[in-house]
N, C-alpha and C positions, 0 to 999 in steps of 0.2 A: 789037541792045543796043549800039551804039557809044559811048554815053555813059560805059560802065563800062571799056573798053579803054584799059590803060595805068594804071588807077588801081590803089591798094593794099588789099587785103582781108585782115584777120585774121579767121581761121577758127577758133574755138575748138572743141574736141571732134573735131577733124579727123581723129583716127587711125582712125574707124570710123563706121558709120551715117549720119545725117544729114549730120553735121559732113563727112564725108568725101565724100558724093555733092554738098554744097554746093561743097566745095573744088574738085571736078573739073568743075563747072557754071562755076564762075568762072573756072578755067581756060581752058575752052573759049570763054569770052567775051573772053578776052585781058587778064586782070587778073594783077598781080603779087599773089602770095600769100605770107603769112606763116601756116604752119599750126602749131597750137599744141594741145597735148593733155597730160596728165598721164602716158600710158603711152609711154614712150621708145621702145621696140622697134616698137610698132605705128605711132607717129608716123614713124619713119624709113622704114617701108615704104611710108606713105601719101605721103610726099615723094618716093620712089622712083616710084610711080605717078603722081603729078600733075606732077612737075618737067618731064618730056619734052613733057607737054601745053603747058605754059608756054612752054619754051623754042622749042618748034615755032612760036610766035606771037609769038617775040621779047620775051617777058617773063622774069619770075624767079620762082622760088618757093624759100624757105628754111622751116625747122622750127625751133620752139623749144618746149622742155619747159617747160609751166606749169601751175600748179594755180590756177584762177579764184577759187578760194574764200581764195587766202593774197594779201593787198596787196602784198607784197615780190615775189611771182612775177609779179603783174600788171604791177607797175612795170618789172621786168626785161624782160618782154615788149613793153611800150610802148619802152623803149630800145631792144631789138633790132630793133624795125620802124623 
């Protein structure tokens, strides 16, 4: 999957479940990540789990609390990215 290495992925719902597993997979593939979720505490834990994977590949990961049902929140997520 060298085509995705170094690219940026925004993963919504990244604090748990499919979103979290997707974030881990993208991290393992060498992508820069923006993890987004409405649950701030869980999101910080997800970032703590995923960030070392990214950094080990020379990439970065950040977290942004976002509610994808709120357009202002989605705009803030885009601005952060």
